[in-house]
C-alpha positions in Angstrom: -32.5 41.0 2.2 -30.3 39.2 4.7 -30.3 40.2 8.4 -27.2 41.7 9.8 -26.1 39.8 12.9 -25.6 41.9 15.9 -22.7 42.6 18.2 -23.3 41.4 21.7 -21.8 43.6 24.5 -20.3 41.4 27.2 -18.6 44.1 29.3 -21.3 44.0 32.0 -20.6 40.2 32.6 -16.9 40.8 33.5 -15.8 37.7 31.7 -12.1 37.0 31.8 -9.7 34.1 31.4 -5.9 33.5 31.8 -3.6 32.0 29.2 0.2 31.8 29.5 0.2 34.3 32.4 -1.8 36.9 30.5 -5.3 37.9 31.5 -7.9 38.4 28.8 -11.1 40.4 29.5 -13.9 39.9 26.9 -15.6 43.1 25.7 -18.0 42.0 22.9 -18.9 39.2 20.6 -19.3 39.8 16.9 -21.7 37.2 15.6 -21.2 38.0 11.9 -17.5 37.2 11.9 -17.5 34.9 15.0 -14.8 36.9 16.7 -14.4 38.5 20.1 -12.9 41.9 21.1 -10.7 41.4 24.1 -8.4 43.5 26.4 -5.1 41.9 27.3 -3.5 42.6 30.7 -0.1 41.5 32.0 0.9 42.1 35.6 -2.2 44.4 36.1 -1.2 46.7 33.2 -3.4 47.0 30.1 -1.4 46.0 27.0 -3.8 46.3 24.1 -7.2 45.5 22.5 -7.5 42.9 19.7 -9.8 40.3 18.1 -9.6 36.6 18.7 -11.6 33.9 16.9 -14.4 32.3 18.9 -12.8 28.9 18.4 -9.7 30.0 20.4 -11.7 30.6 23.6 -11.4 28.1 26.5 -14.2 25.6 26.7 -15.6 27.1 29.9 -15.9 30.6 28.2 -17.6 29.1 25.1 -20.4 27.8 27.3 -21.0 31.2 28.7 -20.8 33.3 25.5 -22.9 30.9 23.3 -22.9 32.2 19.7 -26.5 31.2 18.9 
């Protein structure tokens, strides 16, 4: 039986990045689907929570998250 890949909680690392004037804070990494749950903030106000593919992260963030 195949192992189920785990969800890595990244809230404690306080990882965030900016793109087009919007701040994204990374919540967790889902290894099975290679996606990240992120919070989106604009002008200090929380907008929403959504998933983004790992491939869409900036290169500096990819080095920190490391999907292995």
